[in-house]
C-alpha positions in Angstrom: 194.2 96.2 -45.6 192.6 93.4 -47.5 188.9 92.5 -48.1 188.2 88.8 -47.9 186.0 87.1 -50.4 183.5 86.3 -47.6 183.4 89.9 -46.5 182.9 91.2 -50.0 180.0 88.7 -50.5 178.4 89.4 -47.1 179.0 93.1 -46.8 178.8 94.4 -50.4 177.4 92.0 -53.0 174.5 90.5 -51.1 173.3 93.8 -49.6 173.5 95.5 -53.0 171.5 92.8 -54.7 169.0 92.9 -51.9 168.7 96.7 -52.2 168.0 96.3 -55.9 165.4 93.6 -55.1 167.2 91.0 -57.3 169.2 88.9 -54.8 169.6 85.2 -55.7 172.4 82.8 -54.8 173.3 82.5 -58.5 173.7 86.3 -58.9 175.7 86.5 -55.7 178.1 83.7 -56.8 178.5 85.1 -60.3 179.4 88.6 -59.1 181.8 87.3 -56.5 183.5 85.1 -59.1 183.8 88.1 -61.4 185.3 90.3 -58.7 187.8 87.6 -57.7 189.1 87.2 -61.3 190.9 90.5 -60.8 192.0 90.0 -57.2 195.7 90.3 -58.0 195.2 94.0 -58.8 194.6 96.8 -56.3 191.0 97.3 -55.5 191.1 101.1 -56.3 193.6 101.0 -59.2 192.9 101.9 -62.8 193.2 98.7 -64.7 194.1 98.2 -68.3 190.7 96.6 -68.9 188.5 99.0 -66.9 187.8 100.6 -63.5 187.2 99.3 -60.1 186.4 95.9 -58.7 184.6 94.6 -61.8 186.9 96.3 -64.4 184.2 98.3 -66.1 185.3 100.7 -68.8 184.1 104.3 -69.0 182.4 103.4 -72.3 180.6 100.4 -70.9 179.4 102.5 -67.9 178.2 105.3 -70.1 176.5 102.9 -72.6 174.6 101.1 -69.7 173.2 104.5 -68.6 172.4 105.8 -72.1 171.0 102.7 -73.7 169.7 100.6 -70.8 169.0 102.5 -67.6 167.6 105.5 -69.5 164.7 103.3 -70.4 164.2 101.8 -67.0 163.6 104.7 -64.6 162.8 102.5 -61.6 166.0 100.6 -61.5 168.0 103.7 -62.7 166.7 105.6 -59.7 167.7 102.7 -57.3 171.2 102.6 -58.8 171.5 106.4 -58.7 170.6 106.2 -55.0 173.8 104.2 -54.4 176.0 106.9 -55.9 177.4 109.9 -54.0 175.5 113.2 -54.4 177.9 115.6 -56.0 180.8 113.5 -57.1 178.7 111.4 -59.4 177.6 114.5 -61.3 181.2 115.7 -61.9 182.9 112.3 -62.4 180.5 109.4 -62.6 183.3 106.9 -63.5 184.9 107.6 -60.2 182.0 105.8 -58.5 183.3 102.6 -60.2 186.5 102.9 -58.3 185.4 104.2 -54.9 181.9 103.0 -54.4 181.7 99.2 -54.0 177.9 99.0 -53.9 177.4 101.2 -57.0 180.1 99.3 -58.9 178.4 96.0 -57.9 175.0 97.2 -59.1 176.4 98.4 -62.4 178.2 95.0 -62.9 175.0 93.1 -62.1 173.0 95.1 -64.6 175.7 94.8 -67.3 175.6 91.0 -66.9 171.8 91.0 -67.1 171.8 93.2 -70.1 174.4 91.0 -71.9 172.1 88.0 -71.3 169.2 89.9 -72.8 167.2 89.9 -69.6 164.8 92.8 -70.1 162.3 91.5 -67.6 163.8 93.2 -64.5 161.3 93.9 -61.8 162.2 94.7 -58.2 161.7 91.8 -55.8 161.9 89.1 -58.5 165.7 88.4 -58.7 167.3 87.6 -62.0 165.1 85.4 -64.1 167.9 84.7 -66.5 170.3 83.5 -63.7 167.5 81.5 -62.1 166.8 79.7 -65.4 170.5 79.0 -65.9 170.9 77.6 -62.4 167.8 75.4 -62.8 169.2 74.1 -66.1 172.4 73.0 -64.4 170.7 71.4 -61.4 
């Protein structure tokens, strides 16, 4: 069974970004492009460069929670709401491989953090991505 790029965009990426209150066309396009860069590998396989659709390493995952989400309880709560109840507590990295919405949210936040966008607020989309899109228009 294959997931098409359009299905991934419409059924996973866009709804996840909308749930977080940060949807924008730029964020959607960037996450889809990132996911497609690894399309030759199996969706649920452990990859040399990380786990799951966006190839996020265990260290990156843990660092995002410890150094970013720990200080942003509103978004941390939203992201945690995407994870499974018990499995997350025993093996949080497994969510990166088996939970597409959770993995998408983590990938989005990693990209925002890397850009230095510390202005996250629900309902406002990505200010950094919006500025970057406007600069290229």
